[in-house]
DSSP file (Angstrom, degrees, kcal/mol; ACC not computed):
  #  RESIDUE AA STRUCTURE BP1 BP2  ACC     N-H-->O    O-->H-N    N-H-->O    O-->H-N    TCO  KAPPA ALPHA  PHI   PSI    X-CA   Y-CA   Z-CA
    1    1 A M              0   0    0      0, 0.0     2,-0.3     0, 0.0    41,-0.0   0.000 360.0 360.0 360.0 131.7  100.7   83.8  111.8
    2    2 A T        -     0   0    0      1,-0.0    40,-0.0     3,-0.0     3,-0.0  -0.630 360.0-127.5 -91.1 149.3   98.1   86.5  111.5
    3    3 A K        -     0   0    0     -2,-0.3    38,-0.0     1,-0.1    -1,-0.0  -0.752  33.2-100.0 -94.3 139.3   97.9   88.8  108.5
    4    4 A P        -     0   0    0      0, 0.0    -1,-0.1     0, 0.0    45,-0.0  -0.255  24.5-154.0 -56.9 144.1   97.8   92.6  109.1
    5    5 A Q        +     0   0    0      4,-0.1     2,-0.1    -3,-0.0     5,-0.0   0.250  48.3 129.2-104.8  10.4   94.3   94.1  108.9
    6    6 A K    >>  -     0   0    0      1,-0.1     4,-1.4     2,-0.0     3,-0.5  -0.389  63.7-128.4 -69.5 144.0   95.3   97.6  107.9
    7    7 A A  H 3> S+     0   0    0      1,-0.2     4,-1.8     2,-0.2     5,-0.2   0.868 108.0  57.0 -60.7 -38.0   93.6   99.1  104.9
    8    8 A N  H 3> S+     0   0    0      1,-0.2     4,-2.1     2,-0.2    -1,-0.2   0.832 102.6  55.3 -66.4 -29.4   96.9  100.0  103.3
    9    9 A E  H <> S+     0   0    0     -3,-0.5     4,-2.5     2,-0.2    -1,-0.2   0.881 105.5  52.1 -68.8 -37.2   98.1   96.4  103.4
   10   10 A A  H  X S+     0   0    0     -4,-1.4     4,-2.3     2,-0.2    -2,-0.2   0.891 110.1  49.0 -63.9 -39.2   95.0   95.3  101.5
   11   11 A V  H  X S+     0   0    0     -4,-1.8     4,-2.5     2,-0.2    -2,-0.2   0.907 110.5  50.8 -65.9 -42.1   95.8   97.9   98.8
   12   12 A I  H  X S+     0   0    0     -4,-2.1     4,-2.8     2,-0.2    -2,-0.2   0.932 111.0  48.5 -61.2 -46.1   99.4   96.7   98.7
   13   13 A E  H  X S+     0   0    0     -4,-2.5     4,-2.3     2,-0.2    -2,-0.2   0.930 112.6  47.2 -61.3 -46.6   98.3   93.1   98.3
   14   14 A R  H  X S+     0   0    0     -4,-2.3     4,-2.4     1,-0.2    -1,-0.2   0.914 114.1  47.9 -60.9 -43.5   95.8   93.9   95.5
   15   15 A T  H  X S+     0   0    0     -4,-2.5     4,-2.3     2,-0.2     5,-0.2   0.911 110.0  51.4 -66.0 -43.0   98.3   96.0   93.7
   16   16 A I  H  X S+     0   0    0     -4,-2.8     4,-3.1     1,-0.2     5,-0.3   0.926 111.5  48.0 -60.1 -44.8  101.0   93.3   93.9
   17   17 A H  H  X S+     0   0    0     -4,-2.3     4,-2.2     1,-0.2     5,-0.3   0.916 110.6  51.4 -62.7 -42.5   98.6   90.7   92.5
   18   18 A E  H  < S+     0   0    0     -4,-2.4     4,-0.3     1,-0.2    -1,-0.2   0.893 119.2  36.9 -60.1 -40.0   97.6   93.1   89.6
   19   19 A M  H  < S+     0   0    0     -4,-2.3     4,-0.5    -5,-0.1    -2,-0.2   0.861 125.6  35.1 -79.2 -37.6  101.3   93.7   88.8
   20   20 A M  H  X S+     0   0    0     -4,-3.1     4,-3.1    -5,-0.2     5,-0.3   0.700  91.6  80.4-100.5 -21.1  102.7   90.2   89.4
   21   21 A D  H  X S+     0   0    0     -4,-2.2     4,-2.2    -5,-0.3     5,-0.2   0.908 100.8  42.5 -58.0 -44.2  100.1   87.6   88.4
   22   22 A D  H  > S+     0   0    0     -4,-0.3     4,-2.3    -5,-0.3    -1,-0.2   0.893 114.4  51.6 -68.1 -38.9  100.9   87.8   84.7
   23   23 A V  H  > S+     0   0    0     -4,-0.5     4,-2.4     2,-0.2    -2,-0.2   0.928 111.7  47.0 -61.1 -45.8  104.7   88.0   85.4
   24   24 A V  H  X S+     0   0    0     -4,-3.1     4,-2.8     2,-0.2    -2,-0.2   0.912 111.3  50.7 -64.4 -43.8  104.5   84.8   87.5
   25   25 A E  H  X S+     0   0    0     -4,-2.2     4,-2.5    -5,-0.3    -1,-0.2   0.909 111.3  48.8 -60.7 -42.2  102.4   83.0   85.0
   26   26 A T  H  X S+     0   0    0     -4,-2.3     4,-2.2     2,-0.2    -2,-0.2   0.922 112.7  47.3 -64.1 -44.6  104.9   83.8   82.2
   27   27 A D  H  X S+     0   0    0     -4,-2.4     4,-1.4     2,-0.2    -2,-0.2   0.905 113.0  49.1 -62.5 -41.9  107.8   82.7   84.4
   28   28 A A  H  <>S+     0   0    0     -4,-2.8     5,-2.6     2,-0.2     4,-0.4   0.916 110.6  49.6 -65.7 -43.5  106.0   79.4   85.3
   29   29 A T  H ><5S+     0   0    0     -4,-2.5     3,-1.3     1,-0.2    -1,-0.2   0.909 109.4  52.0 -61.6 -42.5  105.2   78.7   81.7
   30   30 A A  H 3<5S+     0   0    0     -4,-2.2    -1,-0.2     1,-0.3    -2,-0.2   0.819 109.9  49.9 -62.9 -30.5  108.8   79.3   80.7
   31   31 A A  T 3<5S-     0   0    0     -4,-1.4    -1,-0.3    -5,-0.2    -2,-0.2   0.462 118.6-114.1 -87.4  -1.8  109.9   76.8   83.4
   32   32 A G  T < 5S+     0   0    0     -3,-1.3     2,-0.2    -4,-0.4    -3,-0.2   0.816  81.5  93.1  76.7  31.6  107.4   74.2   82.1
   33   33 A T      < -     0   0    0     -5,-2.6     2,-0.3    -6,-0.1    -1,-0.3  -0.801  65.5-117.8-141.7-177.3  105.1   74.3   85.2
   34   34 A N        -     0   0    0     -2,-0.2    27,-2.9    -3,-0.1     2,-0.4  -0.893  27.3-105.9-127.8 157.6  101.9   75.9   86.6
   35   35 A V  E     -A   60   0A   0     -2,-0.3    25,-0.2    25,-0.2     3,-0.1  -0.701  25.7-177.5 -82.9 129.0  101.2   78.1   89.6
   36   36 A V  E     -     0   0A   0     23,-3.1     2,-0.3    -2,-0.4    24,-0.2   0.869  69.4 -23.7 -88.3 -49.3   99.3   76.4   92.4
   37   37 A K  E     -A   59   0A   0     22,-1.4    22,-2.8     2,-0.0    -1,-0.4  -0.986  55.6-167.6-159.1 158.9   98.9   79.5   94.6
   38   38 A S  E     +A   58   0A   0     -2,-0.3     2,-0.3    20,-0.2    20,-0.2  -0.993  15.6 155.4-149.0 147.2  100.5   82.8   95.2
   39   39 A F  E     -A   57   0A   0     18,-2.0    18,-2.8    -2,-0.3     2,-0.5  -0.986  45.5 -93.5-164.5 162.0  100.2   85.4   98.0
   40   40 A V  E     -A   56   0A   0     -2,-0.3     2,-0.4    16,-0.2    16,-0.2  -0.724  42.3-157.1 -82.1 129.1  101.9   88.3   99.8
   41   41 A H  E     -A   55   0A   0     14,-3.5    14,-1.9    -2,-0.5     2,-0.5  -0.884   1.7-151.3-111.7 141.2  103.7   87.0  102.9
   42   42 A Y  E     -A   54   0A   0     -2,-0.4     2,-0.6    12,-0.2    12,-0.2  -0.934   8.6-144.7-112.9 131.1  104.6   89.2  105.9
   43   43 A D  E     -A   53   0A   0     10,-2.8     9,-3.2    -2,-0.5    10,-1.1  -0.863  30.2-166.6 -88.3 120.8  107.5   88.5  108.2
   44   44 A I  E     -A   51   0A   0     -2,-0.6     2,-0.4     7,-0.2     7,-0.2  -0.904  11.2-165.0-120.2 140.2  106.2   89.6  111.6
   45   45 A K  E   > -A   50   0A   0      5,-2.7     5,-2.0    -2,-0.4     3,-0.2  -0.953  48.3  -2.3-123.7 139.9  108.1   90.2  114.8
   46   46 A G  T > 5S-     0   0    0     -2,-0.4     3,-1.0     3,-0.2     4,-0.0   0.097  90.6 -66.5  77.9 173.5  106.8   90.6  118.4
   47   47 A T  T 3 5S+     0   0    0      1,-0.2    -1,-0.2     2,-0.1    -3,-0.0   0.637 127.1  61.0 -77.0 -15.0  103.3   90.5  119.9
   48   48 A Y  T 3 5S-     0   0    0     -3,-0.2    -1,-0.2     2,-0.0    -2,-0.1   0.444 111.0-116.5 -91.3   0.0  102.3   93.7  118.3
   49   49 A G  T < 5 -     0   0    0     -3,-1.0     2,-0.4     1,-0.2    -3,-0.2   0.911  40.1-173.1  69.4  43.7  102.7   92.2  114.8
   50   50 A I  E   < -A   45   0A   0     -5,-2.0    -5,-2.7     1,-0.1     2,-0.5  -0.583  22.4-130.2 -72.8 122.7  105.5   94.6  113.6
   51   51 A I  E     +A   44   0A   0     -2,-0.4    -7,-0.2    -7,-0.2     3,-0.1  -0.636  32.1 172.0 -79.3 121.4  106.1   93.9  109.9
   52   52 A T  E     -     0   0A   0     -9,-3.2     2,-0.3    -2,-0.5    -8,-0.2   0.539  64.1  -5.0-105.2 -11.3  109.8   93.4  109.3
   53   53 A G  E     -A   43   0A   0    -10,-1.1   -10,-2.8    18,-0.0     2,-0.3  -0.968  54.7-150.7-173.9 161.3  109.6   92.3  105.7
   54   54 A R  E     +AB  42  70A   0     16,-0.6    16,-1.6    -2,-0.3     2,-0.3  -0.976  16.3 166.8-139.4 150.7  107.3   91.3  102.8
   55   55 A C  E     -AB  41  69A   0    -14,-1.9   -14,-3.5    -2,-0.3     2,-0.7  -0.977  36.2-117.2-156.6 162.2  107.6   89.1   99.8
   56   56 A F  E     -AB  40  68A   0     12,-2.7    12,-2.6    -2,-0.3     2,-0.3  -0.923  34.8-159.3-104.0 113.9  105.4   87.5   97.1
   57   57 A L  E     -AB  39  67A   0    -18,-2.8   -18,-2.0    -2,-0.7     2,-0.4  -0.753   7.8-169.1 -99.9 141.5  105.5   83.7   97.5
   58   58 A V  E     -AB  38  66A   0      8,-2.4     8,-2.5    -2,-0.3     2,-0.5  -0.990   8.9-158.2-133.2 124.0  104.5   81.3   94.7
   59   59 A L  E     -AB  37  65A   0    -22,-2.8   -23,-3.1    -2,-0.4   -22,-1.4  -0.892  18.9-155.2 -99.1 128.0  104.0   77.6   95.0
   60   60 A L  E >   -A   35   0A   0      4,-2.6     3,-2.0    -2,-0.5   -25,-0.2  -0.666  26.5-115.8-104.1 158.6  104.4   75.7   91.7
   61   61 A K  T 3  S+     0   0    0    -27,-2.9   -26,-0.1     1,-0.3    -1,-0.1   0.800 115.2  60.0 -61.1 -30.3  102.9   72.4   90.6
   62   62 A N  T 3  S-     0   0    0    -28,-0.3    -1,-0.3     2,-0.1     3,-0.1   0.422 121.9-105.9 -80.4   3.1  106.4   70.9   90.3
   63   63 A G  S <  S+     0   0    0     -3,-2.0    -2,-0.1     1,-0.3    -1,-0.1   0.274  77.1 132.6  94.1 -11.3  106.9   71.6   94.1
   64   64 A E        -     0   0    0     -5,-0.1    -4,-2.6     1,-0.0     2,-0.5  -0.375  45.2-147.3 -71.2 153.2  109.3   74.6   93.7
   65   65 A I  E     -B   59   0A   0     -6,-0.2    27,-2.8    27,-0.2     2,-0.3  -0.989  11.5-162.2-123.8 123.4  108.6   77.7   95.7
   66   66 A W  E     -BC  58  91A   0     -8,-2.5    -8,-2.4    -2,-0.5     2,-0.5  -0.795   1.9-156.7-104.6 147.5  109.6   81.1   94.3
   67   67 A E  E     -BC  57  90A   0     23,-2.6    23,-2.1    -2,-0.3   -10,-0.2  -0.988   5.7-166.6-126.6 125.4  110.0   84.3   96.2
   68   68 A Y  E     -B   56   0A   0    -12,-2.6   -12,-2.7    -2,-0.5    21,-0.1  -0.941  28.2-131.0-107.9 109.4  109.7   87.7   94.7
   69   69 A P  E     -B   55   0A   0      0, 0.0    17,-2.8     0, 0.0     2,-0.5  -0.299  13.0-152.8 -64.2 142.2  111.1   90.2   97.2
   70   70 A I  E     -BD  54  85A   0    -16,-1.6   -16,-0.6    15,-0.2     2,-0.4  -0.979  15.8-168.6-115.1 122.5  109.1   93.3   98.1
   71   71 A E  E     - D   0  84A   0     13,-3.1    13,-2.7    -2,-0.5     2,-0.5  -0.902  14.7-140.6-117.2 139.4  111.2   96.3   99.1
   72   72 A Y  E     - D   0  83A   0     -2,-0.4     2,-0.6    11,-0.2    11,-0.2  -0.852  10.8-157.1 -98.1 130.9  110.1   99.6  100.7
   73   73 A H  E     - D   0  82A   0      9,-3.4     9,-2.0    -2,-0.5     3,-0.1  -0.940  20.4-131.2-107.7 117.6  111.8  102.7   99.6
   74   74 A S        -     0   0    0     -2,-0.6     2,-0.1     7,-0.2     5,-0.1  -0.155  32.1 -86.4 -65.8 158.7  111.6  105.5  102.2
   75   75 A S        -     0   0    0      6,-0.1     2,-0.4     3,-0.1     5,-0.2  -0.403  46.0-166.3 -66.5 142.0  110.5  109.0  101.4
   76   76 A I  B >   -E   79   0B   0      3,-0.7     3,-2.1     4,-0.2    -1,-0.0  -0.997  60.9 -13.5-135.4 129.2  113.3  111.3  100.2
   77   77 A K  T 3  S-     0   0    0     -2,-0.4    -1,-0.1     1,-0.3     3,-0.1   0.877 130.5 -44.9  49.8  49.4  113.3  115.1   99.8
   78   78 A G  T 3  S+     0   0    0      1,-0.3     2,-0.3    -3,-0.0    -1,-0.3   0.354 108.3 124.7  82.4  -7.0  109.5  115.4  100.1
   79   79 A K  B <   -E   76   0B   0     -3,-2.1    -3,-0.7     1,-0.1    -1,-0.3  -0.678  66.3-108.1 -86.6 142.3  108.7  112.5   97.8
   80   80 A C        -     0   0    0     -2,-0.3    -4,-0.2    -5,-0.2    -1,-0.1  -0.280  31.8-110.4 -66.7 151.0  106.4  109.8   99.2
   81   81 A G        -     0   0    0     -6,-0.1     2,-0.3    -9,-0.0    -7,-0.2  -0.358  39.4-170.3 -73.4 162.5  107.8  106.4  100.0
   82   82 A Y  E     -D   73   0A   0     -9,-2.0    -9,-3.4    -2,-0.1     2,-0.3  -0.984  21.4-118.1-153.6 161.0  106.8  103.4   97.9
   83   83 A Y  E     -D   72   0A   0     -2,-0.3     2,-0.4   -11,-0.2   -11,-0.2  -0.793  22.9-164.8-101.2 145.5  107.0   99.6   97.6
   84   84 A E  E     -D   71   0A   0    -13,-2.7   -13,-3.1    -2,-0.3     2,-0.6  -0.994   7.7-154.0-132.6 127.6  108.7   97.8   94.8
   85   85 A C  E     -D   70   0A   0     -2,-0.4   -15,-0.2   -15,-0.2     2,-0.2  -0.896  23.4-128.0-101.5 121.1  108.2   94.2   93.9
   86   86 A N        -     0   0    0    -17,-2.8    -2,-0.0    -2,-0.6     0, 0.0  -0.480   9.9-149.9 -66.5 130.5  111.3   92.7   92.2
   87   87 A K  S    S+     0   0    0     -2,-0.2     2,-0.5   -19,-0.1    -1,-0.1   0.366  76.5  81.6 -87.6   6.1  110.1   91.0   89.0
   88   88 A A  S    S-     0   0    0    -19,-0.1     2,-0.1   -21,-0.0    -2,-0.1  -0.958  75.3-143.1-110.7 125.2  112.9   88.4   89.2
   89   89 A Y        -     0   0    0     -2,-0.5     2,-0.3   -21,-0.1   -21,-0.2  -0.409   7.8-154.7 -85.2 161.0  112.3   85.5   91.5
   90   90 A V  E     -C   67   0A   0    -23,-2.1   -23,-2.6    -2,-0.1     2,-0.3  -0.950  34.5 -98.3-125.3 151.0  114.7   83.6   93.7
   91   91 A M  E     -C   66   0A   0     -2,-0.3     2,-0.3   -25,-0.2   -25,-0.2  -0.548  46.2-117.1 -68.4 129.7  114.3   80.1   94.9
   92   92 A C        +     0   0    0    -27,-2.8   -27,-0.2    -2,-0.3    -1,-0.1  -0.526  46.6 158.4 -74.5 128.5  112.8   80.2   98.4
   93   93 A N        +     0   0    0     -2,-0.3     2,-0.6    -3,-0.0    -1,-0.1   0.270  37.0 114.7-129.1   6.8  115.1   78.8  101.1
   94   94 A N     >  -     0   0    0      1,-0.2     4,-2.5     2,-0.0     3,-0.2  -0.716  58.9-148.4 -79.9 118.6  113.5   80.6  104.1
   95   95 A K  H  > S+     0   0    0     -2,-0.6     4,-2.3     1,-0.2     5,-0.2   0.844  95.9  52.3 -60.3 -36.4  112.0   77.8  106.3
   96   96 A D  H  > S+     0   0    0      2,-0.2     4,-1.6     1,-0.2    -1,-0.2   0.891 111.4  47.0 -66.8 -38.5  109.2   80.1  107.6
   97   97 A H  H  > S+     0   0    0     -3,-0.2     4,-1.5     2,-0.2    -2,-0.2   0.908 111.7  50.4 -68.9 -42.0  108.3   81.1  104.0
   98   98 A I  H  X S+     0   0    0     -4,-2.5     4,-2.2     1,-0.2     3,-0.3   0.923 110.7  49.5 -61.3 -44.8  108.3   77.5  102.9
   99   99 A R  H  < S+     0   0    0     -4,-2.3    -1,-0.2     1,-0.2    -2,-0.2   0.835 109.1  53.9 -62.4 -34.1  106.1   76.5  105.8
  100  100 A A  H  < S+     0   0    0     -4,-1.6    -1,-0.2     1,-0.2    -2,-0.2   0.816 116.8  34.8 -71.5 -31.1  103.7   79.3  105.0
  101  101 A V  H  < S+     0   0    0     -4,-1.5    -2,-0.2    -3,-0.3    -1,-0.2   0.754  94.2  91.9 -99.7 -26.8  103.2   78.3  101.3
  102  102 A Q  S  < S-     0   0    0     -4,-2.2     2,-0.1    -5,-0.2     3,-0.0  -0.480  80.1-113.9 -75.2 137.6  103.3   74.5  101.4
  103  103 A P        -     0   0    0      0, 0.0     2,-0.3     0, 0.0    -1,-0.1  -0.373  27.1-116.1 -67.9 146.6  100.0   72.8  101.8
  104  104 A R              0   0    0      1,-0.1    -5,-0.0    -2,-0.1     0, 0.0  -0.651 360.0 360.0 -79.8 136.3   99.4   70.8  104.9
  105  105 A G              0   0    0     -2,-0.3    -1,-0.1    -3,-0.0    -3,-0.0   0.459 360.0 360.0-158.2 360.0   99.0   67.1  104.1
């Protein structure tokens, strides 16, 4: 799966990492484990790479995969739209997401 190359996507990724890396580390420490890797994942549809969803995926040393949903809020009454990353994780059960984060071995 290819990652979008748009400049705004790079800004979103950097911002999500700035906001979420400390949150994820705190959650992992509370769970008694460590973060192996984390990244913004895109659900992509079609040959044109239409983004249908985003989430922040985290692979932990204990093998668990956490997913922090990223939601887009559309512009309303002249106010700009914005992205929001939920600071509460859910256990990942999406097979595509699991395949994207687990190391090949």
